[in-house]
N, C-alpha and C positions, 0 to 999 in steps of 0.2 A: 340365113343372108345368103343372097347371089354372087358370085364374082364381078370384085367394079370392074374388072376391065373387058369381060364382057359385055358388061350394059354399056360402058365406052366407047368399045370396038364395035358392037355388033347389037344395037337396040333395038334390031330386027329381028333378031333370034331369041332377044326376051319377050317380045310384042306375040311372036309366033305362038310363045309355050301360055302365054296368057291370054290368048284365045282358043288355044286345043281349053283348056283348063275351065274355060267359060266364064274369067275374070277380065275386067276392065286395063285394056292397056294406055289408057291415059296414065296411068302410076308411073309407066314407063319413061315418060317424057317428065313427070313432076323429078322423076331419081335423076335422071341425065340433067335438071337446070338445079338441082340440090347439088350434086355434084360439081357441077361447073363453079357454084356458087362457093361449097368449101373449097376448089382448088387457088379459088380468087382469093379468098379468105387468107388459106394458110401459105401462099406465096407473099403476100404484104407482109406478114407475124412473119414469115421467116427475113425477107427483106429487109425489116427494120432491126430483126435481134441482130442481124449481121451490120449494121451503121452500128447500134449501141455497143456491139463488142470493138468495131474500129475505135470507137469516140472515148468509148473506156480507157483504150492505150493512149490515143493522145489527151487526156487528162493527165493521166501517169505522167507521163512524158512533157509536161508542158509546167514553165516556170511559173514559182509560187503566187504572184502578183496576178497571173493570170489564171488561176485554177476554181477561184469561186464563181466568176462568172461561168466558166465551165461546168463548173459540176452542179449552176443551175439548169444549164441547158441538159446535163446528160442526167436530171431527173425528170425533167418534161419529158425528156425519149423515152426515159424505162414507163412515163406514163402510158405514153403513145403504145409504147410493144406489150405492155398488161391489156391496154385496151384490144389492142391485135387480136391476141391471143386469144380474151375471152370472144372473139367474133368470131374465132378460127374453132375454139372450141363450140361453139354456137352452130355453126356451121354443117361441123360434122357429126354432133346429135343430130340435126335435122335430115340431114343423109340417112342417115340409119332410122331414123322415124318413119321414111318414106320405104326405102329400101326392107323392110321389115312387111311392108306390106305384099311383095313381089315372092309368090311364092317358088318351090325350087322351078331348076327349068328343066324340064322333061326333058327325056330322051329320045332320041329318032324309034320310031318304030311305034311310039304308045297311040294306042287309037284312040282318036277325038273322041268327044262327046261324054254324056252324063253315066250313071249308074249302071243304065239297060244296054250300055253300046258297049260291053267288053268286049272280048275275042277268044272263044274257046279252043286253046290250045292242043288240050287233049286229053283224054277219057280212057279213064283205066278200071278193068273189071268189071265185073258185070254187078247189073242193079239186082239187088236181093228179092227172091221172089216165095211166097208163101203158099201152102194149101189152107191156110186156114187164117180170119182175121188179127193181124198182126194188133200188138197194143203199141201205144206208143210209152216215149224212155220213161214218162212218169208213175205212171199205170203198173211198168214192171219195175221201176223203182222201190215204190211203195210193196207191190209185192214180196219184194227181196229182201226188205227191210234195208237198202239202200238209201233212199233219198226221204226227209221228212222236211217237207213245206210245212208243213201246219206249226209245227213247230219255229220253225224258222223265221216265218211272218210273227208270230206270238213273242219272241223274243226279241227280234229286230226290225221286221215292218215287212211290208210286199217284197219280193225275190230275194229274199233271202232265204237260208235253207242249212240242212243238215245233213251230210253226209255220215250215215252208219252205218256200221258193221260191216260188212263186204265191201259197201258203196267206198267209204274211205280208204278201205285196203285197196279197191281196184283205181281209183287216183294213185294212191301213192304206187303203185305196180307201173301206171303210166306214165308216170313223171319218173322215177326212177330207171326204167325202160328207156326215156328219152336221154337220161343223165348218163348213162351208159353206151348209149350212141352220140353222146356228144364227143365224151370224152376220147371215144374211141378216132374221131376225127379232130383230135389236137383241140381240143376249146376246154379253156381255166372254168371250173366253176367257180360262180360267186351265190352268194345269200346276197339279195340287195338291202339297201335301207326302201322304206314304201314310204317315205316323206321327205320331199325334195322343197329345195330353196328355189324362188318364184325364177331365178335367174336360171339356173338348171331347166326345169321347167320349159321357160321360153325358150330357152336355148335349141329345146330339140324340136323346137316348131310348135307344144301342143297348146299353147295357149291361143290360139288365132279362132277358125272359125268354128272349134269345136268343145271352146274353153267352157261352156252349158253341161259336158259331159265330164269335167272335171270338180273332183271334193276338194275344199278349200277350208281351212282352219285358219280366219282371221285373225283369231289375237295372238298366233304363235309366227302367220304369216307363211304358213306351210303347206304344200301339197301333196295330198295323196296320190298315190302313180297308178295309172289305167294299168302300166307294162313296165315290166324293170329294164324295158329299152332306157327309160326317162335318167335312169340312177349308171345305168351300164355308159350310155353317152355323157354322160359328166363326170364319171370315173377320172378322164383323163383330161378333163378341161383344164386348160391354162398350160400344157404338157407337150413334150416334144416326144414323139416317138420313134423307138429304133423297128422299123419295119425292113432293114438289112437281111429277116431273115423269113421274110413270108408275112401275112395276115397275123392281126395279133385278134386272136378268137376268144371269147366270154358266152357261157351260157349262163345267164342270171334263173335263177329259180325265186320266186316271188309268189306272194300273195296281191292279187291287183283287184282297184277299184273303181267302176263309172257307174254315172250316175243314170248310163241311159236312157237318157233324155230321148222322148219323139220316137220309144217301140213301141208296138204296138200288137193287139191280136195274138195267134199264135206265141211269138217269141215270147209272152209273158207267161206262158203256163211250161210248168217244169223250170229246166237250169241250161236253157240256151241262151236266156240274157239277165244275165241276175247281176247285184250290184258288187256282189265281192266272189273272186276266183279264183285258183290259182293256176300257174304257167310258167315251163322252164322257155326263155327266150334264147337264140342264139343272137349275136352281137359282132361284129366283125370292124375293126380298123384296117383299111390295106390304101394301099396307092389308088390315085383316081385311074391308073392305065389298067389297073387288076379289076374295077370293081364292077362291072359288067360278068365277068367267067366268075367271080365270085356268087355271084347272085344266082346263076344256072349252080352252081355246087351245092348253096341253102336251098334251093328248089328239089334238088335230087336227093339232099338228105330225108327233108319233109315226106319228100316221094317213100323213100323205103320205110318208112316209119308206116305209115297207111297201109303201106300194103302187106308190110307184119300181122297189122291187127287185119288183114281181111276186110278194109272198107272199098266201096267203088268211089270212085271219087274222079273229081274234071278240075284240071288246071287253067285260071282263065288268067288272060292279059288285061289288068284292070282301066277302062280310058279314063282318059288325063282328067275328066271334071271329079272323075270319084275318089284322085288322090289325095292323098292328104298333103298339107302343102309343105313337108319336107320331102318327100317321097319325087325322084324322079321319073324313076317304073315300081311298079308290087304286080307282082302275081299270087293271087291265090289260090288255096285248093282248098275246094267244095265237097264235101260226101253228099251222101244221099241219106235223106231222111226218109225210110218207107212211110210214116205216117204220116208226112205231110207232101209226100211225092214230087219232093222238089231237092234241090242241093243245097246245102248249107254253109255255110264260111266254118272251115278246123284254122288253118293256117292263111297266114301272111305274110309276105316275105318286101322289104324294100328295100331299093335302091337310093338309099339316100346324096350319093355323089360328097361334094363336102359343106352342100347348104348347112347341116349340124355340127362341123369343125371347127366353118369360120363363124358360128354363132358363141360357140366355146371356145375358139384358139385351140384347137388338137393339131399342130403340127407334125410334120416328121422330117427327116433328113436327106435330101435327095442328092444326086450322087456328086452332083457340084458344090454340094458343102451348105446350101441355102436351106431356108425352113419355106415347104410348102401347107396348104390346108388339106389332112387327110380325108380319105372316105369313108365312109360308114355305112354299114349296111345293116338289117335286122330281120330276124322270120322265125313264127312261133317253132316248135317241136313239141309241145305235147303242153294242154290245156284241158280244163274241167270241160269243156263244151263236150272235148270229143268222147266223154260218156255216154251222152246222146245218142252217136253212131252206134257206138259198140253195142250198147244193150238196145237197139234196135234191129242192127243188122243181126248179130248174133243170136236173136233170140226165137222160141222152140213154142209150141201149142200150147203146153202146161202152164208156160207161164217162166221158165229158168231160162237161164242163157250160156253157151257154149265161149268162156272162158278162149280167146285168142290164144295159139300155143307160145305166141311171143313173149305174151304176159306170166303162165303158169310159171316160171320159176320164182317171180315174187311176190308168188301168193303161196308158194309151201307147196307147189304140184297143182294144186286146186285148177279141175278142169270143168266144170260146170256151177255155177250159182243157181240154186234151186230155192224156190217161195218159201216163205218164213210160214210152218203150220197154223 
């Protein structure tokens, strides 16, 4: 939810954000009207409640013979207070419903436009070149005995898979490398639940326009998470955090589930876009003033990982129209996939400012002693999809794959993945 004070004092800023995202700005005027109605209803309720309190004292002090009539008036006043309280609650719910339709306010500098209007901030490394016909990650994975899509489909359906042998080991090596890097940067590791309550899913902003990508279990009214960000955002819901010693950082290791509605073509081959995968997600609680600097730190830690794996990549500033509802700014890192001749997203890191914490009532105590919403940020540090770029980038003519040096200690010193006989 957006800051109600900003809505009230600078509605044009909210409208600018809506326009940049390509969203309807009329909802801002609806929210303003709902806020006015809420404040009016609340004032009426508080005025009547004050009258009720004052009248109650008068009843207590009245002579015995006057009390019956005064008690009857007090009962009428109590009924009026109860009705006014109900109207105030209805007005509050109406404001919340319309305010929930306003996505997070994009920060200054975010490019306007849609998916194709991103800005490339930098390219790092050299594109891999081969003097042989490169194989794609699935062909390599099958030769190595690392990926089994056929049996994944037999067991679970399309876009499920088995990682086996060196494939399973490679993913675990990648995740453990990321975990060690996260620990070095002060993150506390968490293995998170992958089923969450509706209010947690709603609070993180995942039940908006992308709700069709989320798996729901109606009988239990629980949602399967597409990222541990959801559980991590809910971890401190309704709490006051101590940020006096700096940001609170968590690294969430979880299996993730996405329906991947609408993806097609090359995306459906292999393990690029699948329904289930593993991921190590960085999640940070910090002060709003520190959020942008922390965002840059998250990107830097992601880049360290990709450089350690010898991948060519670019960092992009995602356009406003391609941001998720909770992100005020998002940087994606896309690695070069040789057989597709294209960059494909490997990491995403978002500054969600106070949007999620307002919904989930996560606060911190300021220097003045008052409480205020925290800022939340998230960013991928490793995920199954990275195997696509690793296998294709480091392949050799005979179908073997050179193991990036950073991963070798996690594979018992293994330097090369070789095709099965």
